C-alpha positions in Angstrom: -50.4 -107.7 -300.8 -51.5 -106.3 -297.3 -53.4 -107.9 -294.4 -56.7 -106.5 -293.0 -54.6 -104.4 -290.5 -52.8 -102.8 -293.4 -49.5 -104.5 -292.8 -47.7 -106.2 -295.6 -48.3 -110.0 -295.5 -45.3 -112.4 -295.1 -44.1 -113.9 -298.3 -45.3 -117.4 -297.1 -48.8 -116.1 -296.4 -48.9 -114.3 -299.7 -47.9 -117.5 -301.6 -50.4 -119.6 -299.7 -53.2 -117.2 -300.6 -52.2 -117.1 -304.2 -52.2 -120.9 -304.3 -55.7 -121.0 -302.9 -56.8 -118.4 -305.4 -55.4 -120.6 -308.2 -57.5 -123.5 -307.0 -60.6 -121.3 -306.9 -59.8 -120.1 -310.5 -59.5 -123.7 -311.8 -62.6 -124.8 -309.9 -64.4 -122.0 -311.6 -63.3 -122.9 -315.1 -60.2 -120.6 -315.6 -57.8 -123.3 -316.7 -55.1 -121.5 -318.7 -52.0 -119.7 -317.5 -52.9 -116.4 -319.0 -56.4 -116.4 -317.4 -55.0 -117.5 -314.0 -52.2 -114.9 -314.1 -54.8 -112.2 -314.8 -57.0 -113.3 -312.0 -54.1 -113.3 -309.6 -52.5 -110.1 -310.9 -49.1 -111.9 -311.1 -46.5 -112.3 -313.9 -46.6 -115.5 -315.9 -43.3 -116.7 -314.4 -44.7 -116.4 -310.9 -48.0 -118.0 -312.0 -46.0 -120.9 -313.5 -44.1 -121.5 -310.3 -47.3 -121.7 -308.3 -49.0 -124.0 -310.8 -46.0 -126.3 -310.9 -46.0 -126.5 -307.1 -49.7 -127.4 -307.0 -49.2 -130.0 -309.7 -46.3 -131.6 -307.7 -48.5 -131.6 -304.6 -51.4 -133.2 -306.6 -53.7 -130.3 -306.1 -53.8 -129.7 -309.8 -53.4 -131.9 -312.9 -52.0 -130.5 -316.2 -53.2 -131.6 -319.5 -51.0 -130.5 -322.5 -52.8 -128.2 -324.9 -55.9 -128.1 -322.5 -54.7 -126.5 -319.3 -55.2 -127.3 -315.6 -57.8 -129.4 -313.8 -58.3 -130.0 -310.1 -56.2 -133.0 -309.1 -56.9 -135.9 -306.7 -56.0 -134.0 -303.5 -59.0 -131.6 -303.5 -61.3 -134.6 -304.2 -59.8 -136.4 -301.2 -60.0 -133.4 -298.9 -63.6 -132.7 -300.1 -64.6 -136.2 -299.2 -63.0 -135.9 -295.8 -64.7 -132.6 -295.3 -68.1 -134.2 -296.0 -67.3 -137.1 -293.7 -66.4 -134.7 -290.9 -69.6 -132.7 -291.1 -71.7 -133.6 -288.0 -74.8 -133.7 -290.2 -73.4 -136.3 -292.5 -72.0 -138.4 -289.8 -75.3 -138.4 -287.9 -77.5 -138.8 -290.9 -75.6 -141.5 -292.8 -76.9 -144.5 -290.8 -80.5 -143.3 -291.2 -80.1 -142.8 -294.9 -78.7 -146.3 -295.3 -81.6 -147.7 -293.2 -84.1 -145.9 -295.4 -82.4 -147.2 -298.6 -82.7 -150.8 -297.2 -86.3 -150.3 -296.4 -87.3 -149.0 -299.8 -84.6 -150.4 -302.2 -84.5 -146.9 -303.8 -81.9 -144.2 -304.1 -81.7 -141.9 -301.0 -80.3 -138.5 -300.9 -79.5 -136.0 -298.1 -78.9 -132.3 -299.0 -78.6 -128.8 -297.7 -79.6 -125.5 -299.3 -77.1 -123.0 -300.7 -78.9 -120.0 -302.1 -81.4 -121.2 -304.7 -79.8 -124.6 -305.0 -79.5 -127.8 -303.1 -76.2 -129.5 -302.6 -76.2 -133.3 -302.2 -74.1 -134.4 -299.2 -75.2 -138.1 -299.2 -76.2 -140.5 -301.9 -77.2 -144.2 -301.2 -77.6 -146.0 -304.4 -80.6 -148.1 -305.2 -80.4 -151.9 -305.1 -82.8 -152.2 -308.0 -80.0 -152.1 -310.6 -81.1 -148.5 -311.6 -78.4 -145.8 -311.2 -79.5 -142.2 -311.0 -77.2 -139.5 -312.4 -77.0 -137.6 -309.2 -73.7 -137.4 -307.2 -72.4 -136.1 -303.9 -71.5 -132.5 -304.3 -73.8 -131.9 -307.2 -76.0 -128.7 -307.1 -79.5 -128.6 -308.4 -82.3 -126.0 -308.2 -84.3 -126.1 -305.0 -87.7 -125.5 -306.6 -87.7 -128.4 -309.1 -86.2 -131.2 -307.0 -88.0 -133.2 -304.3 -85.2 -132.7 -301.8 -85.1 -129.0 -302.7 -88.8 -128.5 -302.2 -88.5 -130.2 -298.8 -85.9 -127.6 -297.9 -88.3 -124.9 -299.1 -90.8 -125.9 -296.5 -88.5 -124.1 -294.1 -88.8 -120.9 -296.1 -91.5 -118.3 -295.8 -94.1 -119.0 -298.5 -93.7 -115.4 -299.8 -90.2 -116.4 -300.9 -91.3 -119.5 -302.9 -91.9 -117.5 -306.1 -88.4 -116.1 -306.2 -87.0 -119.6 -305.8 -89.3 -120.9 -308.4 -88.2 -118.2 -310.9 -84.5 -118.9 -310.0 -85.1 -122.6 -310.8 -86.6 -121.8 -314.2 -83.6 -119.5 -315.0 -81.1 -122.3 -314.0 -83.0 -125.0 -315.9 -83.1 -122.8 -319.0 -79.4 -123.8 -319.5 -80.4 -127.4 -319.6 -83.0 -128.0 -322.4 -83.2 -131.7 -321.5 -84.9 -130.9 -318.2 -88.7 -130.9 -318.1 -90.9 -127.9 -318.7 -91.8 -126.0 -315.4 -95.1 -126.7 -313.6 -97.2 -123.5 -314.0 -96.9 -121.3 -311.0 -100.5 -121.5 -309.7 -100.4 -125.3 -309.7 -96.9 -125.3 -308.2 -98.0 -123.0 -305.4 -101.1 -125.0 -304.7 -99.0 -128.2 -304.4 -96.4 -126.5 -302.1 -99.1 -125.4 -299.7 -100.5 -128.9 -299.6 -97.0 -130.3 -299.0 -96.5 -127.7 -296.2 -99.6 -129.0 -294.4 -98.3 -132.6 -294.3 -94.5 -131.9 -294.1 -93.8 -134.2 -297.1 -93.2 -133.2 -300.7 -93.2 -135.0 -304.1 -91.2 -134.5 -307.2 -93.5 -135.6 -310.1 -90.9 -135.7 -312.9 -90.2 -132.0 -312.4 -86.5 -132.4 -312.2 -85.9 -135.3 -314.6 -88.3 -137.1 -317.0 -89.1 -140.6 -315.7 -88.0 -139.9 -312.1 -90.3 -139.5 -309.1 -89.3 -138.6 -305.6 -90.6 -138.1 -302.0 -88.8 -135.8 -299.7 -89.1 -134.4 -296.1 -87.3 -131.6 -294.2 -84.7 -132.3 -291.4 -84.8 -129.8 -288.5 -82.2 -128.8 -285.9 -82.5 -127.3 -282.5 -85.3 -124.7 -282.5 -87.1 -126.3 -285.4 -85.2 -124.6 -288.2 -85.0 -126.6 -291.4 -81.3 -127.4 -291.9 -81.4 -130.3 -294.4 -83.7 -132.6 -296.3 -83.8 -136.3 -297.2 -85.5 -137.9 -300.2 -86.2 -141.2 -301.8 -86.2 -141.4 -305.6 -86.6 -144.0 -308.3 -87.8 -144.5 -311.9 -91.5 -144.5 -312.7 -91.8 -148.3 -313.0 -90.6 -148.6 -309.4 -92.4 -145.4 -308.2 -96.0 -145.1 -309.4 -97.8 -142.3 -307.7 -99.6 -144.6 -305.2 -96.2 -145.8 -304.0 -95.1 -142.3 -303.3 -98.0 -142.1 -300.8 -96.8 -145.4 -299.3 -93.2 -144.4 -298.8 -94.0 -140.8 -297.6 -94.4 -141.9 -293.9 -91.0 -143.7 -294.1 -89.3 -140.6 -295.5 -90.9 -138.4 -292.9 -89.9 -140.9 -290.1 -86.3 -141.0 -291.3 -86.2 -137.2 -291.4 -87.6 -137.1 -287.8 -84.9 -139.6 -286.7 -82.2 -137.4 -288.1 -83.8 -134.3 -286.5 -83.7 -136.0 -283.1 -80.0 -136.7 -283.7 -79.6 -132.9 -284.2 -81.5 -132.0 -281.1 -85.0 -131.4 -282.3 -88.3 -133.3 -282.1 -91.8 -132.4 -282.9 
């Protein structure tokens, strides 16, 4: 293996990079020795040594007859990485305050391609637990928090994100049927005018949500915050009631990031 400059890499560097590649393979669902060895281009004996070292260091966990899974160490490091992100550190108190105000589940997320990644989740105090989790990825175009992020995208790109969401959701038949594009676009333009969006059971049957974009210096949308709950706690008139609270929380976080309207 050679470096970018064309020089052979030191053995330690090569081993490190192979170990990282193994973690990427396992995270991507390649869990057997043969598949990992093929991805690395290494003999099975070398692959076994790397795997054993990663198991010992708790980066991997081995299940007999099933293969390798990520171990506790990547989970720990992932949580620390989230904690150390300035956005999470700055937004967490505002998310907690909004959750206390509403009693509902609060999320903070960022866009990654056509998906939103949840960075913060504050659980509802109503005894109702949503299935979302920190680190989860969902389509932008069918989630409240995702549509809030889309307010920072030129409207001419909305259709591509809408189509991407339909393609992603096609793998999950339990998710609701998509809103027809003409109605979807009409709603998005109305949301853009008020800087608040609603999820009307478009991501999960029985769940409604209000979301708003978070901006950084220069006014660029860099994140979004949302409040979600089950229909008994979130009739459509309550969505209108909490919309100003969600917008205010998003503005508070934006000010922390150096931007104000």
